[in-house]
N, C-alpha and C positions, 0 to 999 in steps of 0.2 A: 722854168726852160731849162735843159740840160745845157751844160758848157762843151760836150760834144757837139752843139752846134753853131757853136759861137766862135769855136777854135779851128782851125786848120788842119791841126796833126794829133795824130794821136797820143806820142808821147805828152804832148801838155794833158791829155786828159787821163794818162795814166800816173805822169807823176803829181796830180792835185788830190786833193784827198775831199773827201764826203761835207767836213766843214769848211773848207777852201771854197768848194763849188756854191756854198748857201752865201757865204758872207762875198765872195767877189761879184760883181755887178758883169752880164756878158758884155762882149766887144759889142759898139752899135754898129760895127762893121755886117756882120753875119747874122743878124736879129733881123727875126720875118717882120714882114710888115704887117698891117690888119686886111689889106686885100691878099695877101699868098695865104692866111690862115682862114680855114674853113669854120668861121662860125653862122650856125643857121638861127635865127629866131624862127621858134616856132607860133604861130597865133592859131589858138582853140578857140571855138565857140562855149557860150555858156555850157549848152546841154552836153559837151562833152565833159566839161569839168566836172558840171552835178553828178555825171552817170560815172565816170571813174571816181567819184566819191564813195559814190554807192557800191560799186563795184568792189572796192578796196578794203569799207565795211562787210560786204559778202563772205569776199574773201577769210577773213579774220573768224569770221564767224563760224563758216566750214573749217575753219582749223580748230576753234573751241569743241565743234561737233566732234572732231575727229579722237579730241583727250579726254571727252564728258565731262568739261569747265563748265559747269554750268553759272558759277560766279560771274566768270568774263564773259558768258555767251548773253548771259541777263545785261551787262555794261554794252556790250557790242549791239546787243538790238535797242536798247535806248536811244544808244548813235545815231542806231538805222534810223529809228524815227524822225529825231532830228533832221539829219540828212536829207531825209526825202521832206520832211517839211519845207526846206531851205528849196528843194529843187521841183516843190508844186507849182510854181510859176513857168518852169520850163517845159513840165509836164503836158498845162494845162495848155500851153502855145504851141508844143510839139505834136501832142498824143491824144488832145482836143479831149484833153481828160482822165484819158486811161493810163492805167498804170504799165509801164515796163514790163514784158514778159520777163528778161532775168529778175527783174523785181519781185513778181509773183511766184518765179520758180524759186526764190529764194524763201518766202514765205511759206511755201507748200513743203519742201522739205523740213524747213524748223517745226512747223507744226506738226509732221509727223515725227519726227524726234522728240520732240516733248511729248507726243501722246505715246510713245512706245516706252521710253523711259518712267513714265509716271505709271503706267497700265505693268511694267513689272516692278512687282513688290518686293520680291528679295533684294532684287539691287537697288530700289530705293530706301528699305531699310537700313543696307551697308553704306550709304553716304554719311558726309560729314555731316555736322550740323547747318554749318554754313551752307556748303552745294545744296542740301535738303530745303531750306528757305528760298534761297536762290531759282530753284526748278520751281517751287509752290509758287512764288512770284511771277516768273516768265511764264509760266503756264497760263496765269490768270491775266497777264498784260497782252499775252498774245491772242486770247480768247476774244480779248475785250478790242484787240487793234482792227484783227483781220474781219472783224462783222461789216466793215467801209469795203472790203475786196473779198466778199464771198460770190459776187457774180465772176470776176476775173476769175478766181480760186477753183470751181466749179466748171469755168469752159477750160481752167488748162488743164485739171483731171481727165477731161475729154480727151487730149492729146497731148500727152506730155512730152512725147516726142518731136515733135516739132520744132525748127529751131529758134534761138533765141535772137533778139536784133542786135544784143552787143556782140555775138558772135560773127554776123557778118560786118559790124565796124572793125572786131580784130582780124579779119580776113583781109579787110581791103589796108587797113593802115599798116601789118604785116608785109602786104605785097609791095606798100611803098617804101617801107626801111628796108626790103629787099634789092628793090633797084637804087634807091640810095647808096646800098652796098655796092654795088656792082659800079656803080660810077667811081667810088672813092676808091674799091680794087683795082680799075683800071688806070687810075693816074699812077705815073711812076715815082716809087719810094725814096726816101731820101737819105744818108750816111744815118746809122743810128751808133750808140753807145758802145763801145766795148765791153765794157763791163755788165756781163751777162746779169739779168735780173734776180732778183733773190728770191722772188714767190713770180709763178705765172699768173696771168691776166685771169678771171675771173670767167668760166663759160657760157654761163648766161646773158652775158656784157653784148648785147649785139651791136652796138656803137663803138668797140675798141678800138676798131682800126681808124676812124677819125679821130679817137685819142689819144690814140700812143704815135701814129706813123704822120708823119708831113706828106705834103702833097707838091714841094717846089720843083720847078723841072729846071733850076740852073743849078741845083745841089749838083746833079750828075758830072758838071765838066769841072766842079772844083778840086777833085782829085788830078793828084799827079800819075807820070805813068810810073815813075819810081813804087808808090805804093798800090799799084795794081795789085797785087798778089794777097797783099796784107788784105785792103778793102774786100777782095773775094772771099777772102776767110773769115773776116766779120759778117760778109753779107750771108754766107753760108749759116752763121752759125747764131742770128738774128733773125733769118727771114720767115716773113708767115710761112708756114707749113702749109701743104695743100689741105693736110687732114682738118684742119680747124673749117674748110668750106664742109668738109663731110660732117662735121660734129653740127656743125649749122643744122644742115638737112636732116641730120638725125635728130635734132632737137625740134627742127618742123615736122618731123616724123610723130613726131611723140607727142605735139600739141595739136594734130591733127587727131589722132589715136584717142588724145582726151576729150577731143567734143564730138567724136564720132561714139563715145562711149555715153555722154551725156546727152546726147540724142535720141540714142535709140536703148539706152536704159544699162544697156550690159554691155560692153565691148569685149574684145579680143585683143590680148598683148601678144605682141610680135613674137616671132622666137629668140631672135637677137635681146629683145628685152630681158624675156625669160631668162636667156645664157647670160647676160649681166649681172641681173638680181641672182643670178645662182641658184634656180628652178623655181618650181611652186611652192609656194607657202605651205606647211603642213600645221594644223592646231595641236597644242599641247597640252595637255592638263596639267592642274598643280596637282602636285607631290611628286612623289617618286614614280620612275619613268616605267610604265608595262607594257608587254607585247598584247595583240590583241588577244592571244588564249593563253592564260599563264602556263608555263608548264611544270606539274605536280611532282611525277616521279621520272627515275629515268626508266628507259625501254626494258629494259633486263632484270629491272626489281619485279621482286615476287611481294606484291600487293596484298595484304591480312589486315584484320583490324588495329592490330599493334602499330604497323606501320600508319595506317592513315589517323589513331589517337595523337603519334609524336608528329606526323606532320600539320596536324589542329593545332597541340600545343604551340609549335614553332609559329603559325601565325598569332594565334591568341598572345603569345609573348609580346608581338607588335604595339596591341593595344594601348594606346595611351602615351607612348611614343612620339617627342617631335618628330613632323615632316613626316610621320606616318599616313597614306594614301588611306580616307577609310573604305571608298569606293572599291578598290585596288580589295581590299580585305574582304569585301563584300562578294567579289569576284572569282575569290579563291576559295573563299568557303562553298560555294553555288560550284564550283568546281570540282571540288572534293567530295560535295556530296553527290555530285553526278559518277564522280570517279566509283565510291563504294556504294551506289545503287546499281553499276552496270557490274560490279564483281561480286555481288549478293551477300556482303557483308553483314546483313541480320537488319533488323527493323531497331534496335537497342541505340545501336551506331549511330542511325538515319535519327532518333532521337535526341542524340546526345548534339550531332550536328546541328540540327533546328536549335537548341537551347544555342549552340555559339553563333547563330546566323543572327537568332534574337538579341543577345548582348551585343552585337556587332551595330544593329537598326538602331538601336538604343544611343550606343557610341556617336553615332553618324550627325547626329546635332551637335554642333560644336556647344551651343549653349542651353544651358537646361530649362532657363526662363522662357526660351523661344517654345513656338510649336514646329513638330517636323512636319515635312512636306506629305501634302497626304499620299502621294505614291508611296513614300518610304511607311507611310502608316499603314496604306493597304496591305503593303507585304508583311509586314509588322503582323495584321490580323490572319492573314494567312499562314503565316509559320506556326503562331500560337495556335492555329486550327488544326494544322498537322499536328502537332506535338496532340492536343487531346483526343485527337482521333487514333493516332497509334495507342496511346494511354488505356483508351477504351475498350480497342481492339484483344489489347492483353492483360489476365487477370491476374497475371505472373509478372507485371513488369512494376516496378516502384522507381519512382523520380523522387529524391526527399533531398535537400540540404544539408543532413545528417550525415549523406553517405561520402564516404571521405574516395579520393580517387584514384588511390590504391585499393581501393574494396571494391570498383564497381567491376560490374560483370554484365559484360558488353557481347558474347559469345552463347553462352549457354544459358537456359532459363533456370531459377526465374532470376531475371534481369535484373539490374540495380547500374541507377544512371543517377551521376550526381545532377544537381538542379532544383530550380524552384518554379514550379508552374503559376504560385497564388502572386509571389511577387512581378511577374512579368505581366499579370493581369493588371494588378494595381497600377502599373506604371505606365500601360496600354491605354486603360479608365484613364488614367489623369493626361496622358496625350491628346486622346479624344476629348476632353475638356478644353485643352488649351486650343485647337484646331476650335472650336466655337466660339471660344473668346475671343479669338485672331479675326474671324470673320464678322463683315456689318452685319448687324440683327436684322438688316430691311433688306437684304439682298436675296439674290435665287442663290448664292453661294453658299449662305447658310441654310436653308432648306436643304440643299442638298446634302450640306454635311449631318443635317440632323438627322436623313433617314439611316446614317451608318448605324446610330444607335440601335434599330433593330437587330444587326451583327450583334456587336456589342452584347445587349443583353441574351440573347442565343447563345453567346461564346459566355457567359457568365455563369450561365445556366449549366452548358456542360463543366464547364469546370467545377462548379457544385457536385455534379455528378461525381467526379474523380476524387474530389478532396471529401465526400462523403465515405468514399468506398477505401482510401488508404491515407489519410489526412489525421491529425489531432483535433482535437476539440477547439482548440483556439484558431487553427486555419479553420474549422469548418466555421466559427464566427465570423472568422474573418472574410469567408466568400459570402458569405451570407449577408453583410454589414455592406459589400457591394451592390449585391441584388436589393439591397432594400434600400439603396441611394438612387439607383434608377427607378424606385415603383413608388416611394411615399408622398413626392407631389403630384400623381398622375390621376384623376377621378375617375372614377368607375362606374357609367351609369348602370352596371348590373346591379351595385351594392344597394340602391336604391328602391330595386324592383321586390316585393315581396313574395313572387309567382315564379322562383326559379326551377330549372329541371334540378333533380334531386342529383347529388355528386356533384354537382359545377363550383368551383370555387375562383370566389370571388376574391378582389387584392386585399378589402379586409380579413379576411379568412387567413389569405397568403401571409399578410403583415402581422398577424397574432401569432401563427406558427414558429415564424423566423425569429420573429422577438421574444418568444417566450424560450427560445435555444439559448438565445443570447444572453438573457437574463439568468440560466442555471446554470451555463457554463462558461461562462466569460471570467480571465482572470485579472485582466485591467477594465479599471472604472470607465475608461475614454469609450470601448464600443459601446459598455453597457449605457452610458449617458446619452449617446450617438441614436440608438437605438429606441431608446423611448421618447427623446425628443420627435424621431421619425413617426412613431407611435402613434404620439398626439397631433401631431402635423394632419396624418392621413385620419383620423379619426373627427379633427373639426375639418376636414376637408369636406367628408358627407355629413356633415352635423349633428355626428354623435358628439353633443355636447357634454352631457353628463360623463362618459365615459372617458372623456379628453380632460376633463376639468379633475375628473377622481385621479386618475394617474397623474397628471402634474402635481398634485396634492400630499398624495403619497411618496411621491421620488422626493420630496426633497431639494429639488433642482435651484430653485429661486436661492437658494440661501449660500449653494458654495459654486455657482456657474461662474463667478467673476475669477475663480480661480484655475478655469479650463482654459485649453487651448484657444485661439482668435477662432478659428473654423468650426470649433463648436459653439462659442459664444453669438458667431453669426446664425448655426443652424438654431439656436434656442432663439434668439430673436426674429427669427421668420415665424417660428412654431407659435410665440406669441402675439404676432400679429394675425397668422390663422387663426387664431384661436379667440380672438376679438372680434372677428367677420365671422365666423361660428355663433357665440353670444350674441351678435347684434340680428344673423339672420333668425335665432332662436328667440329675438323678443326679449333677452337677458341684456338692458341699457346700461344699468350699473356694471354686470362684468365685462364688457364690454369696453366701456369706458377705462376700468383698471386695466384691464389688458394692455389696450395703447396706450394710456395717458405716461408711461414711463419711456415708448420708444418715439413718441409724436413730441414731448414736452422740450426734448432735448434740441431741437431743430434739425436735425440730422437722420432722418430717418433713412435718407438714400444709403449713408452710411453705414448705420448700422445693419441693413439689410445687405450689403456688400454689392447693390445695384449701380454704383458710380461712385467717382469723388466730386465734392465742393469744391471750388475756387480754392487754391491756396489762400491763407489771410494770415500774413505779418508773420512767413516761414514759421508754420506751425507744425510743419512736418520736413524733413529734407528729402533730395532726390531718390536715394534708397528705400525711404519708407512710403515713399508714393509707389517706387517700386512693386515692394513687397504687396503694397495694398491692393495695386492692378491685379497681382497673380491673382487674389483671394475671391476675385469678383465673381458672381454668378454668373452661369450662362443667360442669356435671354429670355429663354423660353420657361426660365427657372421664377422670373421676375415676378411679384407682388403688384399690384396698378399702385403707386403713391399717392394718386388722385382720390382712389377708391379708401384707401385707407383715411386719408386725410378729412374727407369727407366722412365718412363712418364718427372718426372720432369727433368733430364738430357736432355732429345730431346729437350724441350720446351724450356730450355736454351740455348741449343746447336743453335738452330735455333735463336734465341734472340739475342746471344752475340755474334756470328760470324759477322754478317754482320757489327754489329755495332764495332767491333775491327779494320773490314777492313777500314770501314768508318773514324772512328778517331785513323787510327796509328800511325799520328806523333802529338795528342793531348796529352801535358804533365798531363792535367787534367782530363781526361777520366777518367769516374767511370765503377765501375764494378756491371752490374744488376743480375748475381749469383755469390755469392762469393763463394760457395762449388763448382760449376761447373770450375769456374778462378782458384779456389787452387789445382783441378785435374787435369786442362791442363796443369798450369805452373810446378806442379810434373813431369807429360810425358814428358813435353819439356827440364828438366834438367837432365832426363835420357842420359847416353852415347847410352845405346843401348836399343834398345824399341823391343819387341818380339812381335809376333801376340799376338793380346787380347784373354784372357780367360775368364776372369767375364764377367759379364754384365755392368759394369763402364768401365771397359777397352775398349768396345765395344762403346759405348759413345763417350768417349776421341778420339780414331783412327777415328772415322767418323766425330768429331769436326776439326780435323787435315785435313782430305781428303777436307772436306768443303772451308778449307783456302784457299786451292789450286786451287778450282774451279773444282775437280776430284767428280762428282757429281754423278758417278757409283759406284767408291770405297765407297764413305758415305753412299749410300743406300744398298750395299751389308753389311758392318757392322752395319747397324741396322737392315733391312728385311733380315735371313738367317736360316736354320733351328733351329740352336740352341737357338736363339734370340724366333724363333716363339713357338717353345714349354716352354720355358719360361716364354714369357710376353704375346707375339701378341695373342696367339690361347686363351690367358684366358678371353679376351676380346668379349662382344658380338658384329656379324658382324666384323669378323677376316677380313674376305677380304676386306671389306670397307675401314677396318681401314689400311691394308697395300697400299693398293690402295691411299688411303687418305695421306700416307708416303710421297709416292714415288713422288707424286704432290710438297708437299711442300718442299720435299729436293732440288728437280729442280729449283723450284720457287727464295729460299733463296739462291741456288747455283749461279744462276745468277745475283743474287744483287752482290751477295759477289764478285764475279770476275769482274762487272764492277767498282766496290769502289778499288779492287786490282789493277786493269790493264786500268783505263781509262784514263789515263796520257800517256799513251801508241799508242794510235790509235788515229788516227784524225776521222775517221767517224766509225763507225760499221752499221750495213744489219742487220735490222731487222729478216729479213728470213735466214742467215747467226746464226744467236745467237737461232733462233726459232731451228734451224737444231740440231746446239750446244747440247743445252739442252731438246729436242724434246719437245716441247711444243709450243702449238697453238700460231699462227703469231698475232691473237688479243688478246693474254694473255701477250704474251712478251710486244707488243706495249701497254697494260695497265700498266705493271710494269714498262718499262723504263718513261713513262708519268707521273705515279703517284710521281716515282724518282726525276723528272724535276719541279713537282709544288714543292714538299716541298723542294727544294732546296738540294737535298741530291746528283745530281750530275749535273754539271754544261753542259749542252749540249742544244740542240734545235733540233725538229724532220723537217724531211725532207717528206712529204707524198708523192709527184712523186714518189721520188725516194727510200721508205722506207727505208731512212737513219736517224740515230742519228748522229747529227753533235759536236762532243765534242770541246768545246772551251780549250785550253791550259793555263788556269790562276793558275792551282794548279802546285806546285813545285814537283821538281823530289825527289827522296828519299834523294842523297847527301845534296839537297839544302834545305830540310826541317831540315836533322842533322844539317846543317849548322847554320841555322837558330836559330834553340835550341838552340845551342851552343854559339851562340851570345848571346840571349838572359839570357841566365843564366849566362856569361861571365857580361854584362850588370847591372845585379841586384846587382852579388857581390860589382863591382864597387861604385854602386849610397849606398851601403851600407857602405862600407867603408868609402866612403865622409862623410854620416852623421855622422858616428863615431867621426872620424876627426874632425868635426866641433863642435862637442860636446861635446869633452873630450879635444883637443886642441893638438898641435905637442909637439914631445917630448923636439926640440930642440928651441931654441929662434931663432926670425928670423936674428941676427948677425950669427950663427951658434955657439954658445956658449950653454954649457948646462944650463939646469935651476940650477942647485946649484952652477954654477960659478958667473952667471949674478945675475940679482935681484933674490931675493926669489921666490920660487914658490907661486901662489894663492890658498889658503887655505878655505874653506866653513866656515861661521865664526859656523856652527856645523855641527855634523854628519848627521842629517835626512836632508839636502840640499845635501849633497853625493850621500846618499843612494837613492834619489829621481832621480838625474840625471841618474845613473847609472842603475835605475830600465825603465827609460824613453828610454833610450841607448839600451838595450835590447830588450823591445815590438818593436820598429824603426826597428831590426834587424829581429824580427823574422816574422813583419808584409814583409819586401822584400823576406825574403826568404820564407813565401808563394805565 
């Protein structure tokens, strides 16, 4: 308490310092008693305490929403859940288990804010790592938590303008506080310290009267008549002004306005508040401030082509500078093009301005790795299309980057404009690919973006017309390659028809025409290589197996493709995968296995085909490498089904590996044709209990085990069934032919496996019986058996009159083969021991006495000779073991 109230004179208070006021105790004569002080104890119910805690958290949550602090919003939301859990007994008792309306309002507002932030992709990408992670967690937790309040939230959304319960409580509490303030103000005031306060009391503190001013009635008579003038002066200095009451009323009005705004959804701010705030708010764009309509030229200036070109140079000079507003540049270029069109300055100048606009649109995206916004990409397509229209309209207009700016001719024909249409087309096509990769491939947005490919393809065709007229052969090759990139992976059903109308060009003929031009005129190996790979892919897609195979073998690409750029290597992998599928559809199982083996044995076909990235293992790639690899990914509509590839590979390996295993069952040096298939088969055989197959891989392994037994029907049922048809075989062109081919191949390979396995049991086999057993034509069985005899795979001879195969029993039985293997291993072991004995000598002498007791052991002259003999002995042992 201040010493001013403890002493009776002003001089004492003036002469004492601030330190003395703290040290000296007030005189007991003048201190206020406890009865004189107005200390009011407020007793609140549990409901008010819990609701006040909830309101405080909701208030902080709204502050976090204003500044978009998702991490703090997540922490406040978790705190709000805990607070509501503590308030649950009160809600159950007071509200019959129904959540208060202010709590439901907070949940609804938070849900709308989180949904809006999540749907705004551009803003979400610009978030930091912590905020992005917090937004994801907040969205998941909020969706999970609001399930318990679905009924209250839906009811609230029907009538969101109704007042909350906390507003009524605040109104009643504020009225009580105002009544208390009125009572306090009516009481007489005591004398105050003559020392002026250093800082005015806070305006928001409504109870400042009761804290700063006393209420004793006896203090008014304590001052003498001599000090009346000084007291009056002090009273005037420290008396509470009447404007404070007005400020309280004004704050009350502001609170009422905020309540009305919350109730009605949108309130109006009073004129006084607008005057205090300095007027209405205005949205300011990032970058340099620009007017609504840029001012290009002075009113009295004579606008001609030279002046427009000079202004264009000034605008273009700001490109790439720091704090340059890219949107303002686009607006300036648009206005400049409008001015040039109004003054009829010629189409050549319009072409130059269009080229500058295209360059500005490319510069609008600050990050090269990110995709452009769809609206700016559409503007880009429109500008490039207008450029092509202008070039096709004038035969004497040349648009080339080899033309220097000082040699440009914009006024009189022949027109010469500096620029490169082909570069703009290539970048536009790359941006279109980025847009596709940016979208979710399973959403409608991807379908909408994919529809723009028709526009891109039509634009490429028109650019090819311009380049064919004015471009060099190398530029024509570049334009043709862009056309090939949009054509090679598409299946043309007209190409498989035989009765085509004359003069109609299919995609196969178009690809052949474009690729042959590139083969003949390309100066760089890259364009030729990509054209060859695309040509092979297109042939394989239409089951032209022999053309695709011959083109691959003649190009010798497999020898030096590892030195190409990554995108070319990806195209090579895609071509080999599609070539393997083509060979399988044509029934060439060995060729299909050869094409797919190098791709599937690595275990990374997804990465090799650029269709996604596997999870990072032991820091095998950095973040920069991962970012670069993501940029190389193929769009989803160009993907090859990985499950189809794996199934074709396993089925091809089964038809090769199982007959080979049956023919070399007792061969110790048997090689593995397919390591992946062999490992899957061995893993299945090691299982104690093998259940019915579920996945595609398990179906292939079960079919292989059935083929080893010679049960071709079970093998065919495992490969061709409803589940496998839906997953694999129905995805192929001509699915019925593929299934028929599979049935024929499985029967033939099962027959060969049966002959390899059980040939030593029979003395002769009837070809008719084999044909009936495996449901094959007799001529086909005769051909298979003859081929096995010629290749010395089966020791037998054919008897044509009886249509039988006479088997020669020169092969050992299973027991005999195992005994021979054991004898061979024992013989190898004995030979290796004898060689060791000859080189190292016996441990005992010939007379039987140990070496230590008889003659002294012969030692080598140096350690080098001993090491050499030990090394030769180990080498001999290793050779015998092999």
